[in-house]
N, C-alpha and C positions, 0 to 999 in steps of 0.2 A: 402699388396694389391697393385697392380700396378696402378700408377696414370694414369687417363684417359687423353689423349691428346685432347685439344680443336682444332677441325678441322677448317681450314681456308676455307671460301667460295670463290671459284674461279670465281663465276659468275660475281662479280662486279669489278674484277681486270682489270685495264687498261693495255695496252701492256707493258709500262715501269715497272709497279708493278709486272706483271706476269713474266717478264724477271728476275727481281730482286728476285722473289720468287724461280725460278728454279736455279738461280746461287747460292742462299743461301743454296740450298740442293745439291750442287755439280753437277748440270745438265747443259746442254748447253742452250744458250739463245733461240735457234730455237724451243725448246720445247714449248715456250710460244705461238708462231704462230700456232703450231699444235693444242694445247689445245683450243686456242681462236676459231679456225675454227670449231672444234668439238662442242664446246658449242653453239656458236652463229649462225653458218651457217648450222649445221646439227641438232641442238636441242638436243644434247646428254648430258645426266646428269649422265650416268653410265660409269665409267672409263673403265670397261671391254669392252665397245663397241668402244674404241679408238684404232683401229686395227693397226695404223702405229706407235704406241708407244709400247716399249718392255713390256713383261709381268711383268718383275721385277719392272719397273717404275710404271706400273699400280697398282701393289700391294702396292708399297710405297705411291702412291697418295691416295689410299683408307684409309691408316692409318692416313695421316696428313691433308687431304683436302676433300672437298665435293663440290657439285654443287647443291645449294638449291635455289629454286625460290619461289615467293609468292604463297599462296594457294588461288585458286579461289573459293569463296563461293557463288557467284551469277553472272549470265551472262544473259543479255537480249539484244534483238534487237528491235530497234524502227521501226515504220511503214515506216520511210524514209531510213532505212538501217543502221542507226547509231548503233554501238555496245557499250555496257557498261559492264565492268567487275568490280566487287567488290572483293578485295583481302584482306585476313586476314594476318596480320603480327605478328611477335613476340610481345608478350605483350597483344594481344587480339584486338587491334584497327584495323580499316580497312581503305583502300584507294580506290579511284575510278579512273578508266582509261577509256578513250573514244576513239573510232575509228570512224572517219567521212569519208565515201567513197563519192567521187564525180568524176564521169567519170573515167579517168585513174589514178586519184590521190586518195591516202588514207592517211589521216592525223591522227596521233595518238597523243592524248593529255595526257601527262604524269605528274603525281604528284611528288612532291619533299619533302613534309612534311606530317605528319599525322595531319590534321587540318591546321590552319594558325595562325601565331602570329600577323598579321597586322590589322585584324578587319576592313576591308573596309566595309562601311555601307550598300552597295548594293549587297554584296556577301554572299551567304548562307554558304559557307565553313568557312568564318571568324566567323560566329555565333556559330560554333561547338567548338570553342576554339582551343587549341594547345596541342599536346602531345609530339612529338619529331621529329627530322629530320629522313629522310629515309637513310639507308645505300646505298652505290653505287650499291650493289647487288639488293636492293629493287627498286631502280630507273630503272636500266637496265632490271630488272626482268619483268617489265611491258611490255617492248618491246618483250622480250623473250616469255612471255605468249601469247601476242596478235598474234605474228607470228605463234606460234605453233597451234593456232586455225584454221589456213589455211592449216595445214599439214606441211610437211618438207619444210623448206625454201631453195630455190635454187637461188643463186645470178645471175645466167645466165638467169633466167626466169623473167617474169613480176612480179614486187613487189607489194604485197597487201598493204604494208606500204611504201609510197614514201616520206612522210614528218613527222617530229616529232616536236611538240611544247611543250616546258616546260611551260604549262599554266594550269595544273591541280591543285590539292590541294596544297597550300603552296606557299611560296616565295622562288624561287630557289636560290637567292643570299644569303639567310640566311642559306643555306646548301651548301656552296660554294664548298668545296673539293669533296664531294661525287657527286654533280651534274656535276662538271667538269670531274671527272673520268668517269662517266656514258656517258657523251656526247662524250668523246674521243673514247669510245667503239663503240658508234653509228656511228662515222665517220670512224672507222678503216676499211680499205678495206678487211681485213680478218675476219671481223665481219659482220656489216650491210652496210657499204659503203655509208652512207647517206651524201650527199653533205652539205657543210657548209652553202649554200644558202637555203637548205631545212630543216635545223635544227635551230629552233628559240627558244631563251630564252626570256621569258616575265618577266619583273620586275616592281614592283611598285615604285622603285627608291631608292635603298640602294646605295647611291653614292660611298662610299669608296670601296665597293665590285665591283661595276660597273667599277671603274678605274682598279681594280685588274684583272677583267675578261679580259680586253683588252690586258693584258700582257701574258695570257696563252692560249687564244683561239680566233677564228675569226668567231664564229657562228653568225647567223643573230640575230638582237635585236628588241624586241618589248617593248614599254613603256606603262604601264597602267596609262594613264594621267587622263582622265575623267572629267577634269575641266580646264578652261582657266585662273583662278585666284587662288591665294594662299588661300584667305578666303574660297572659295567654296571647293577647294581641301582639305583643312584642315578638313572639315566635312566629305567628302567622302572617302578620303585616308589619314588616320591619320599620316602615316609616313612622309607626307609632312611637318608636323610641325618641323621635324628634318632636312629634306632635301628639302627645298622649290623648286619651279619650276625652278627658275633661275639656281640654283646649279645643278639640275637634267639635264636640257637641255645642260648646259656646259659640264657635264660628258658624255652626249650622243655624243657631237661633238668630244670630246677627244677619245671616242671609235672609231668613224668613221675614225679619223685621223690615227689610228694605223692599219687600214685594208689596204691590198695591192691592193684592187680593189675598184671601185666606187659602193657604196651600199647606200640604204636608210633605215632609221629606220622606223618601223611601229608604228604609234601612235594609241593606242587603246582607244576608247572613248565610254563608255556606256551611252546611251541616256536615261535619266530618266524624265518622264513627269513632267513638271513644275519646275524641279530642275536645269538642266543644258542643256536643249534642246531648249532654246529660240534663237531668231535671234541675240540678243546681245551677247550671248555666242559664236555663230558661228563666228561672226565678230571679237570678241576678240581672238578666236582661230587662225584665219587666220593671225592676226598680231603677235601673240605669236610665231608661228612656221616659220615665213618668212625667217629666216636665217639658219634653220636646214633642210638638205636634208631628206625628209620624205614622207611617204604616210600615209593616215589616214583610219583606219578601224572603222566604226561606228557599235556599238553593241546595238540594242534595248534591253532595260532591260528585263531580264527573271525573271518573278515573282516567289517568294517563300513565304511560309506562314508567315504572320505577318511582312513582310518587311517594310510596310508603304509606299512603292513606287509603281508607276504604269508605264506601258509600254506606250510610246508615240504612237500616231496614225501614220499610214503610211504617211499621208500628212505631218505631223510634221517632220518625219524622212527625207522625200524627200526634204523638204524646207531647212533643216539643211545641207543636202548633197549638194544641188545645190549652196548654198552660198560658201562652201568650194571649189567645183569644179570650180565655176566662178573665184575664186581667184587663180586658177592654180594648186590646189592640186589633185593628184590622190586619189579619195575617194570611198571606197567600203562600202557596208552595209553587215554585216555578217548575213547570213540567219540563222534563228533559227532552229537548228537540234537537234533531240533527246529529245525534251522537254516532250514527252509523257512517257519517262522513266527517267525523271529528269537527263538528260545527257547534257543539254544545258549549255552554259557559265554562271558561277556563281551559278549553281545548285548542284555542287558536294559536298556531305557531308560525305560519308563513315560512319563509326561508330567510334567516337573518344573518348578515355578515356582522358578527358580534364584535363590537369594539371593546366590550368589557371583559372578554374571555370567560365570562361566567358559564357559557354553554359548554366549553371544553372542560372546565373544572367540574361541572355537573356530570358530564359523561364519564370523566375519570372516577368520580366518586361512586357513580352507579356501577361501573365495572369492578371496582374494588369490593363493593358490597355484594355484587353478584358472585364474585369469586369466593368470598367468605361464606356465603350461603351454600354454594355448591360443595365446599369442603365440609360443611356441617350437615350435608345431606338434605338441605331444604329445597334444592332445585333439582327437579327430575330431568335426567338427560333426554 
């Protein structure tokens, strides 16, 4: 019986890897450019439709390669126009991808892992536990699927997706190689042509990987800070126990030093009522960031079941913002988008086959807490 060849998925191949693939099969390097254009600019997943490639090569590619993208199992549109896709991956787990339209801009929020290993206390994704890293094809596949929902992508026309943020499920720097490959495809002029200023990677602060990132790419950077002191950040973002704030901010400066242009880092700060939203926290934050070129994005907490946290009032958010602005920081408040379809920041959960068993522990803890509240008369029947 003839041994079946495991096909290579070309969807997630960066230009350099695609060129190496064709060279290894006795073909010219320029075939990589042709195939990248067919896949990412024309949305073609069938080799027979690649008309500027010889029939012989097309037949050869059908034997050794494939173009396979994530399967959409759910798609919804919020009242504010936000779109959410749930995509099922190999192994049965799911990820979520969100597109936020705003005027002439469309920002796609892309996931990098199934679940998340970091367990930030205010993030619903972290409570689902962790399954695995996405492949580069599964990362870029989210962009491919989202663009296809608008019909055929034409680089010469207005783009429905102008910005991409690696801010979906997972910590991108814990899936370093696959995320870097996918981002290189996003920026490739023969694929999606997204500017380095419009492609943003958000990290909770994996310092060694952040230093490595500056050696291989120059995308924009966002830091999930959420607290002005180590004691508080240890509670909210547990990775801080390994890489405390001082080390993280030093790594941020090293990243900026490697860029060829003047850019600012975006500091993401989720405001949680009574936890990190007080005047003293704002004052400490202004002092903490005084030497780092940055702008600050405040994110009012988006509730999810049994989180134990609350969203601050509009007045509390404005007070916090005004303190930062008065200190000279460009400070914006992220508007809550897509919360009616659970697509807001921190609400993405997918369906995760959890290898860490964190989700079962969380559910057990919630049930115990709910039981205690009911006994105390805090839960209405």
